[in-house]
N, C-alpha and C positions, 0 to 999 in steps of 0.2 A: 322286806318281802311281805307279800300279802297272800294269804291262803284264800283261794276262790272255791266256792261250793257250787256243784252242779245241781240244777233244779229243773223240774218238769215245766215245760212251756208248751202247752197244747200237746201235740203228738211228738214233740221234739224234746231235747235236753239242751239247756243253755247255761251260760255262766253269767252271774250278776256281777258287774264291775262296780266297786265302791265309788262314791262321788269324787273322792280325792284323786283316784286314778283317772276318771273321766276328765277332771280338770287338768291334770298333768299332761294328758294326751290331747287336750283341746278337742274332745269329742262330745257330740250331742246325739240324742236319739235319732236314728236313721242314718248316721254316718257308717262308713264301711271300714273294716279292719281286715288285714291280710295276714294269714298264718303261713310262714315259710319255714323250710328246713334250714338249720344253720349247723356249723360244726359242733356246737355244744348243746344241741337240742332243737327245740322249736322257737320261732321268733314271731311275736305279735307286733305288727307295725301299722301305722296309718298310710305309709307309702305303698303304692302298687308297684311290686318289683318288676313287672313287665313294662310299665310306663317308664320306670327309672332306667331300665336297659335301653329303651328306645331313645330316651333323652341323651344318654351317654353316647350312643351312636350318632345322633343328630349333632351333638357338640363336636365330635370328631370330624364330621363332614364339614361343618361350618368353619372349623379351624383350618382344614385342608383347602377349602375353597373360599377363603376369606376375600380374596381379590375379586373373584367372580361375583360374589354376593354384594360386595361394595359397588361394583359397576351396575348391577341390577337395581340397586336401591336408588340410583340417580334418577 
């Protein structure tokens, strides 16, 4: 567990992530993080939850319409 300290950044407040956390998350300056609610609190992740849901739905359509997509690919 890492304790993160809030710091003043211009007119806002931000969190400084240690280098080892950035390396573990494979993040660099300018990358985006997403904060979402989870059953045990808040979750910080690299994946966009909206995009993940869209991809889940797309996979379901592709599975259901596999034969049609196969014909279209010819």
